[in-house]
N, C-alpha and C positions, 0 to 999 in steps of 0.2 A: 585557525578557524574564526571565520567573521563570524558572528552571534549577536541576535539584538535591534531596536529599531530606536533611529536616533533623529532629532529634529533641529534643524539646525538655520539659519541664516544665510543666504547668498548675500556676498556685498553687491557695490556697483560695478567693480571689476570679474567679476563672475568668479569668483573664489569661493569655494567649501570647505569648513572647519572639516575635521576629519575626528570618529571619536578617537581619545586619547588611547584606547585597549587597540587601536587597529593600527597605530602607526611604526611601531617597532617591526611591523611585517610587511608595513612599503616603507622604508627603508630607502631602498635601492629603486623604487621609482613603480610607478605600476601603469597598467593600458586601458583605457577606457574606449569600449564601443556601446553599438545601440543594442537593445532587445526590442525582438518584437512587440514585446508589450506597450511600447513606448516608454520606456526606461533609460538610463543610464548602467551599463555592468561595470563592474572596475573588478580585475583581478589584478595579483602581483606579477613582476614579469616572471616568475618562474613557470605561476600555473597559466599564463595566457600561451606561452613556449607550450606548455603540453595540453591544451586546448586546441591550439593552431596545429598542431602535430597531427591531432585528431581527423583534421577538414580535410576531404579530399583535395590533393595538392595537383592532381593531370588535368585538363583540359579535354580528357575523353571522358569526363562525369558527367551524368544527366544535367538536363536544364536547369532543374528547380535547383541541385548542387552548385551548380557554378550562381545561382542566383542570389542564394542562401551565402555563399561565401561571398558574392560583392555585397552583400547588406553588410555583413559580419564585419569584413574589414576595410573596406572603403570608409566607413565610420570610426574606425581604431586610433586613438593617437595615445602616443606614449607622454605621458605628465609626470612631473617630480614634488612631491612635497614641499614647501617653504619651509623656514625655522619656527611656524607658527602653526603646522600643522594644519596648512589649509594645501588645496589644490586648484588651480585655475580650472573652471568648466568649460572647455569649449564652446563657444558662440554656437556653434551649427548644433553639435549635440544638446543644447540649451533650448534652442530655439524648436527643434524637433520634438521633445519630449516635453515643451512647456514649463519649462522650470527656471522660474525670476526670483523671487525675493525669497522664497524658502522652499528648502528640501526636506526630505525622510532619506537618510540612508537606512536600508534594510539588510542585515547579514546573511548569506543564505548560503554558509557552510563555507569552499574554498572562494568564493566570491562573494560581494557586496552591490546592490541595487541601490541606485539614485534616481529619485520618483518625486516629481512634480505630487505635492502634500493632498491636492483632491484627490487627484489618479490613483493616490496610493490608497485613499482611504476605501472608493470603489472596488482597489483590487484587493485589497488585502484581507485574506481568507479569515473566514470564524470559525471558531471550534468546530462547530459542526459541520463547515467546509471541508475544512481538513477531516474528521472522521469518516465523511462520503466517499473521499478520495482514498483515504488509508484502505477503507473497505474494497473499493474498487481495485486498486494494488493488487492487493491480499489474494484475491480473486483470480487475477491473473497467474498467480504464480502455481 
């Protein structure tokens, strides 16, 4: 499980340190892709496989489902952690998500997100936002 919020510097080669408590789960590598919120999403290879298997794989799916598949899978990159616990963020993902010299890593249960620091401050839910969302979800039950 990935939890917590961490701020790190991205070096001039696009490498980002990972939180030490995440590293053991990522020894086999990870898969990065983009999320519609303009952040990078990181999965263990095992969780990526589960997620990918849930995606509609047939060409018989709707236009919208094919478009989502294109977005997720065309932006996906397999990466490995180096001996210092860093990953190289692909330049295309860094550019599309506006990540340059600083990034925030936010744990989100079975995956984590990598954000431009300024965007994270705008996106980060407040306690009041979370309370309101929880009420809406509870009403749907």
